[in-house]
VMD Tcl script that draws the C-alpha trace (Angstrom):
set ca {
  {-36.71 24.30 47.44}
  {-34.40 21.87 45.90}
  {-31.13 21.63 47.34}
  {-31.35 24.46 49.80}
  {-28.08 25.64 51.25}
  {-27.50 27.19 54.30}
  {-24.33 29.19 55.30}
  {-23.79 29.37 58.90}
  {-21.55 32.07 60.59}
  {-19.92 32.26 64.00}
  {-22.78 33.38 66.23}
  {-23.98 33.29 69.83}
  {-27.26 31.49 70.54}
  {-29.22 33.13 73.19}
  {-32.81 34.19 74.03}
  {-35.98 32.57 74.40}
  {-37.86 30.20 71.97}
  {-40.80 28.00 71.97}
  {-39.88 24.33 71.62}
  {-40.59 22.60 68.29}
  {-43.55 20.31 68.61}
  {-43.02 16.50 69.72}
  {-43.11 14.60 66.29}
  {-43.70 11.24 68.51}
  {-46.50 12.86 70.38}
  {-48.19 14.48 67.57}
  {-48.07 11.39 65.32}
  {-49.80 9.38 68.45}
  {-52.35 11.87 68.95}
  {-53.32 12.04 65.18}
  {-53.77 8.10 65.31}
  {-56.10 8.48 68.42}
  {-58.57 10.50 65.84}
  {-59.51 7.14 64.72}
  {-61.38 6.65 68.27}
  {-62.42 10.17 69.23}
  {-62.55 13.65 67.93}
  {-59.27 15.79 68.36}
  {-58.29 19.15 68.00}
  {-54.79 20.03 67.53}
  {-54.16 23.90 68.02}
  {-51.39 25.80 66.22}
  {-50.29 22.44 64.51}
  {-46.76 22.42 62.67}
  {-47.11 20.42 59.34}
  {-43.85 18.68 59.28}
  {-43.33 15.91 56.72}
  {-44.19 13.27 59.38}
  {-47.10 14.94 60.69}
  {-48.55 15.24 57.02}
  {-47.89 11.58 56.40}
  {-49.73 10.71 59.73}
  {-52.77 12.75 58.49}
  {-52.88 10.95 55.42}
  {-52.88 7.66 57.23}
  {-55.86 8.60 59.30}
  {-57.77 10.06 56.43}
  {-57.51 6.88 54.44}
  {-59.26 5.28 57.49}
  {-62.04 7.81 57.25}
  {-60.82 10.50 59.73}
  {-62.20 13.89 58.54}
  {-59.68 16.77 58.97}
  {-60.96 20.19 58.94}
  {-58.25 22.93 59.84}
  {-57.26 21.81 63.42}
  {-60.22 19.45 64.04}
  {-60.10 15.61 63.33}
  {-63.69 13.97 63.74}
  {-63.58 10.37 63.98}
  {-65.17 8.21 61.55}
  {-68.43 6.30 62.20}
  {-66.97 3.10 60.81}
  {-63.23 2.36 60.26}
  {-62.55 1.17 56.97}
  {-59.88 1.32 54.34}
  {-61.07 4.08 52.07}
  {-57.98 3.89 49.68}
  {-55.76 1.05 47.94}
  {-52.54 2.91 48.19}
  {-50.58 5.51 50.43}
  {-47.35 6.87 49.94}
  {-45.69 7.52 53.55}
  {-42.61 9.73 52.21}
  {-39.93 9.25 54.59}
  {-41.99 8.76 57.76}
  {-41.08 5.35 59.31}
  {-43.30 6.03 62.28}
  {-46.63 6.63 60.47}
  {-45.89 3.62 58.19}
  {-44.99 1.23 60.92}
  {-47.87 2.25 63.24}
  {-50.28 2.38 60.22}
  {-49.74 -1.27 59.14}
  {-50.83 -3.28 62.19}
  {-53.77 -0.72 62.43}
  {-54.76 -1.53 58.85}
  {-54.85 -5.25 59.25}
  {-56.91 -4.89 62.44}
  {-59.47 -3.28 60.22}
  {-59.09 -5.30 57.43}
  {-58.90 -5.20 53.61}
  {-56.28 -4.71 50.88}
  {-53.70 -1.90 50.36}
  {-50.39 -1.08 49.06}
  {-47.84 1.02 50.96}
  {-44.83 2.67 49.81}
  {-42.50 5.42 50.76}
  {-39.49 7.48 49.45}
  {-35.94 6.07 48.93}
  {-34.88 6.48 52.74}
  {-37.96 4.61 53.57}
  {-37.60 1.89 50.96}
  {-34.18 1.10 52.58}
  {-35.36 0.64 56.25}
  {-36.18 -2.84 57.29}
  {-39.83 -4.21 57.61}
  {-39.01 -7.95 58.47}
  {-40.16 -8.04 62.01}
  {-43.86 -6.88 61.05}
  {-43.71 -8.83 57.80}
  {-43.02 -12.05 59.79}
  {-45.80 -10.86 62.12}
  {-48.27 -10.65 59.30}
  {-47.49 -13.89 57.82}
  {-47.67 -15.83 61.04}
  {-51.23 -14.13 61.51}
  {-52.24 -15.56 57.76}
  {-52.21 -12.07 56.24}
  {-50.92 -11.95 52.65}
  {-48.00 -9.87 52.26}
  {-46.47 -9.25 48.74}
  {-42.65 -9.03 49.74}
  {-40.48 -8.00 52.81}
  {-39.64 -4.55 51.82}
  {-41.66 -1.32 50.36}
  {-43.53 -1.34 48.16}
  {-45.72 -3.58 50.15}
  {-49.24 -4.96 49.45}
  {-51.04 -6.48 52.50}
  {-54.38 -8.24 52.17}
  {-56.38 -10.02 55.08}
  {-57.61 -9.24 58.61}
  {-56.01 -9.60 62.04}
  {-58.09 -12.22 63.93}
  {-56.26 -13.08 67.04}
  {-56.08 -10.65 70.02}
  {-53.10 -12.51 71.63}
  {-50.10 -11.79 69.61}
  {-46.46 -11.98 69.47}
  {-43.86 -9.94 67.66}
  {-40.03 -9.45 67.62}
  {-39.00 -6.24 69.71}
  {-35.63 -6.07 68.14}
  {-36.32 -4.05 64.93}
  {-38.71 -1.27 66.00}
  {-40.89 -0.03 68.76}
  {-43.05 1.50 66.33}
  {-45.03 -1.66 65.48}
  {-45.69 -2.24 68.84}
  {-47.39 1.29 69.22}
  {-49.27 0.32 66.00}
  {-50.25 -2.96 67.62}
  {-51.66 -1.33 70.74}
  {-53.95 0.77 68.60}
  {-54.74 -2.30 66.48}
  {-55.91 -4.49 69.63}
  {-57.94 -1.36 70.80}
  {-59.97 -1.70 67.47}
  {-60.23 -5.47 68.09}
  {-61.74 -4.87 71.65}
  {-58.43 -5.36 73.56}
  {-55.92 -8.28 73.85}
  {-52.30 -8.96 74.66}
  {-48.80 -8.30 72.88}
  {-45.93 -10.46 73.72}
  {-42.72 -8.97 72.79}
  {-39.75 -11.12 72.00}
  {-36.83 -9.50 73.64}
  {-34.44 -7.58 72.93}
  {-36.74 -4.52 73.10}
  {-35.27 -1.41 71.28}
  {-36.36 2.05 71.75}
  {-38.52 1.05 74.70}
  {-38.96 4.71 75.65}
  {-41.10 5.28 72.82}
  {-43.50 2.13 73.73}
  {-43.42 3.84 77.26}
  {-44.39 7.18 75.78}
  {-47.55 5.38 73.93}
  {-48.43 3.60 77.05}
  {-48.48 6.97 79.03}
  {-50.38 9.02 76.32}
  {-53.01 6.38 76.01}
  {-53.32 6.02 79.87}
  {-53.98 9.72 80.27}
  {-56.69 9.61 77.70}
  {-58.50 6.76 79.72}
  {-57.05 3.50 78.13}
  {-56.37 0.63 80.74}
  {-52.89 -0.58 79.65}
  {-50.41 -2.77 81.58}
  {-46.94 -2.84 80.29}
  {-44.86 -5.57 82.45}
  {-41.43 -7.04 81.32}
  {-42.07 -7.76 77.82}
  {-46.15 -8.18 77.73}
  {-48.51 -5.57 77.11}
  {-52.29 -5.96 78.00}
  {-54.81 -3.84 76.58}
  {-58.43 -3.36 77.81}
  {-61.30 -1.96 75.56}
  {-62.14 1.42 77.00}
  {-63.21 4.58 75.40}
  {-60.27 6.99 74.56}
  {-61.18 10.53 75.47}
  {-61.26 13.27 73.14}
  {-58.09 15.77 73.13}
  {-58.16 19.47 72.62}
  {-54.88 21.29 73.01}
  {-51.28 21.88 71.50}
  {-48.80 19.17 70.63}
  {-46.21 19.52 73.51}
  {-42.73 20.24 72.74}
  {-39.97 18.03 71.64}
  {-36.84 17.41 73.92}
  {-34.81 15.73 71.03}
  {-35.68 18.44 68.59}
  {-35.04 21.38 71.22}
  {-31.66 19.87 71.99}
  {-30.02 20.96 68.91}
  {-30.97 24.62 69.95}
  {-29.84 23.95 73.26}
  {-26.44 22.31 72.08}
  {-25.66 25.31 69.78}
  {-26.29 28.06 72.78}
  {-23.91 25.71 75.04}
  {-21.38 25.52 72.48}
  {-21.20 29.23 71.65}
  {-21.58 30.47 75.30}
  {-24.91 31.62 74.87}
  {-27.83 31.49 77.34}
  {-31.44 30.01 76.25}
  {-34.84 29.34 77.44}
  {-36.70 26.78 75.44}
  {-40.32 26.87 76.49}
  {-43.47 24.67 76.01}
  {-42.02 21.35 76.93}
  {-43.83 18.37 78.66}
  {-43.24 17.20 82.17}
  {-40.65 14.44 81.80}
  {-41.87 10.90 82.82}
  {-39.71 8.80 85.17}
  {-38.26 6.35 82.50}
  {-35.20 6.96 80.09}
  {-36.21 8.77 77.17}
  {-35.99 12.05 74.85}
  {-36.19 14.24 78.03}
  {-33.13 12.48 79.51}
  {-31.14 14.85 77.27}
  {-31.62 17.61 79.81}
  {-29.79 15.51 82.45}
  {-26.98 14.34 79.66}
  {-26.16 17.77 78.81}
  {-25.88 18.73 82.82}
  {-23.55 15.65 83.27}
  {-21.29 17.10 80.35}
  {-20.77 20.20 82.60}
  {-23.20 22.68 80.94}
  {-25.96 24.59 82.84}
  {-28.91 22.48 81.95}
  {-32.16 22.62 83.90}
  {-35.99 22.39 83.89}
  {-38.05 24.99 85.28}
  {-41.74 24.28 84.95}
  {-42.17 23.80 81.08}
  {-38.88 25.74 80.16}
  {-35.41 24.07 79.61}
  {-33.03 26.44 80.39}
  {-29.09 26.06 79.23}
  {-26.05 28.33 79.44}
  {-22.54 28.02 78.17}
  {-21.67 31.15 79.55}
  {-19.97 29.78 82.83}
  {-18.24 26.66 81.52}
  {-14.50 27.84 82.36}
  {-12.72 24.91 80.47}
  {-14.09 22.28 77.99}
  {-17.21 20.18 78.58}
  {-16.90 16.67 80.16}
  {-17.02 13.42 77.73}
  {-19.19 10.98 78.93}
  {-20.37 7.35 78.38}
  {-23.90 6.68 77.74}
  {-26.22 4.00 76.49}
  {-29.13 5.06 74.13}
  {-30.96 1.84 73.34}
  {-33.98 2.93 74.93}
  {-34.05 6.21 72.95}
  {-31.75 5.86 70.09}
  {-32.20 9.37 68.74}
  {-30.56 10.78 71.38}
  {-27.23 9.57 70.07}
  {-27.50 12.30 67.68}
  {-28.10 14.94 70.42}
  {-25.10 13.81 72.20}
  {-22.90 13.80 69.17}
  {-24.00 17.58 68.58}
  {-22.39 18.72 71.98}
  {-19.66 16.03 72.01}
  {-17.13 17.59 69.98}
  {-16.75 20.32 72.64}
  {-15.87 18.08 75.26}
  {-12.17 17.25 76.44}
  {-11.74 13.73 75.39}
  {-13.76 10.71 74.24}
  {-17.59 10.26 74.52}
  {-18.81 6.84 73.93}
  {-22.43 6.04 72.98}
  {-23.70 2.43 73.20}
  {-26.78 0.75 72.16}
  {-26.55 2.42 68.39}
  {-26.97 -0.77 66.47}
  {-30.33 0.65 65.44}
  {-28.98 3.93 63.91}
  {-27.78 2.03 61.00}
  {-31.40 1.68 60.01}
  {-32.70 5.36 60.21}
  {-33.48 7.92 57.50}
  {-29.50 7.47 56.58}
  {-27.30 4.88 58.03}
  {-26.44 7.30 60.78}
  {-23.19 5.51 62.18}
  {-21.72 6.28 58.78}
  {-23.46 9.65 58.13}
  {-22.73 11.09 61.51}
  {-19.11 10.17 61.35}
  {-18.94 11.97 57.73}
  {-20.46 14.99 58.81}
  {-18.52 15.37 62.00}
  {-15.33 14.80 59.98}
  {-16.25 17.82 57.74}
  {-15.68 19.73 60.72}
  {-12.39 18.27 61.56}
  {-14.15 16.10 64.65}
  {-12.96 12.41 64.69}
  {-15.32 9.79 65.51}
  {-15.87 6.09 64.50}
  {-18.42 3.39 65.26}
  {-17.02 -0.02 66.40}
  {-19.20 -3.21 67.62}
  {-22.25 -1.38 69.14}
  {-20.45 1.86 70.28}
  {-20.12 5.14 68.72}
  {-17.10 7.14 69.92}
  {-16.72 10.85 69.22}
  {-13.35 12.52 70.13}
  {-13.47 15.98 71.52}
  {-11.53 18.51 69.55}
  {-9.62 21.65 70.30}
  {-9.66 22.57 66.82}
  {-12.88 22.60 65.36}
  {-12.78 23.85 61.85}
  {-15.22 25.44 59.38}
  {-16.96 22.57 57.77}
  {-19.26 21.95 54.66}
  {-21.70 19.21 54.82}
  {-24.02 17.74 52.25}
  {-26.90 16.11 54.03}
  {-28.00 12.66 53.31}
  {-31.91 13.22 53.25}
  {-31.84 13.13 57.01}
  {-32.96 15.94 59.02}
  {-30.98 14.91 62.23}
  {-27.73 15.00 60.53}
  {-28.37 18.76 59.46}
  {-29.49 19.64 63.18}
  {-26.45 17.73 64.46}
  {-23.88 19.85 62.90}
  {-25.62 23.10 63.56}
  {-23.69 23.92 66.71}
  {-20.47 23.21 65.25}
  {-21.50 25.79 62.23}
  {-22.24 28.28 64.98}
  {-19.18 27.68 66.54}
  {-16.76 27.69 63.42}
  {-18.82 28.56 60.44}
  {-20.06 26.23 57.87}
  {-22.19 25.24 54.97}
  {-25.34 22.56 54.85}
  {-26.32 21.54 51.51}
  {-29.81 19.87 51.19}
  {-30.71 21.96 54.37}
  {-34.47 21.62 53.83}
  {-34.30 18.01 54.85}
  {-35.27 19.43 58.40}
  {-38.85 19.70 57.26}
  {-39.45 15.91 58.22}
  {-39.59 16.84 61.59}
  {-39.07 20.51 62.36}
  {-39.73 22.81 59.46}
  {-39.34 25.99 61.38}
  {-35.74 24.98 62.37}
  {-33.75 27.74 60.60}
  {-36.14 30.48 61.14}
  {-36.05 29.67 64.88}
  {-32.44 29.81 64.89}
  {-32.23 33.24 63.33}
  {-34.84 34.30 66.23}
  {-32.36 33.51 68.92}
  {-29.40 35.03 67.42}
  {-27.95 32.53 64.64}
  {-26.53 34.26 61.56}
  {-27.65 32.35 58.78}
  {-27.64 33.04 54.91}
  {-30.22 30.91 53.09}
}
mol new
graphics top color blue
foreach p $ca { graphics top sphere $p radius 0.5 }
foreach p [lrange $ca 0 end-1] q [lrange $ca 1 end] { graphics top cylinder $p $q radius 0.2 }
display resetview
């Protein structure tokens, strides 16, 4: 649908819903099909998942329904891939492609063309690999020879995830990450996922050691995504509902997307994990929610999850560690401010902090989405509270194509 418009009416969000699948885990699992067979049951084909499938099939993986069969030999089977808007798939693919060796051109849509690639381009040049420019479209030619490598950690964690896979292809090795390391929780997620599949990985300070071992095959569902679920949870809390979100993974013990459960609890909502279910309620909140101060540098997408609930707090919520948000699908520091402003909520970015003023007077709003899935999701709780319209609402397909349908199932009054 071109420019799908969603009209939201004041609603109470309550009931039970299956969590949207984890984009981060889904993409990482799909890339393991380079090493062993994979069966992903009930896979949701978001744009990012489709981009990852395109990447692994370009390297020889055969996909038949939910079965991914590993190739006998890894080699580039195409000279061009367009990744659409998927930064994760692109940034993981580049190191893997050079570990295999050959020549390929990569490109993406206008949101991806704007996103920086300087850290990986510098890495490629340092390793004598030819790169046509420092932005998309990008032609890469050559082969990674070294197994002890160094890369800048301040731009994206996704290159580092890609390098872990790349060094596994090369028989093991060592990555030194030049600090600061942003989005560290996603490196931790990769390490945990690959360790569970039998890989010997040590992540200590700013070094990663990878030993060559078999990665075990995988069969099962992609577990639920805490960050994507948070918008359902925020909508339920904001509208004084009660919601159970099922099918989530066991939270690891580092700060990451799963930390949103505790963040919402600190803000004064009922927010609790029971088994694989996240239960939230706004029914018992006597007064306003509480504002918080939080640093999201290790999991920057959480800034958007906090921003979807912060307008309902009594006072200023401040989110630090947000510098990376200007390089997302949109410049989120700008687009978050604009979108919240459409509902009468004041917010601003200053230095490396994003501040949201809680508001007693949330207004019916109208937002045109800047082709950024999380912006559409962020304003949904405001729309169910005060009513609203979201233009370009199909941008949610990037990560969660079922978003609007799911909300209808839990009481959201929506007109498409």
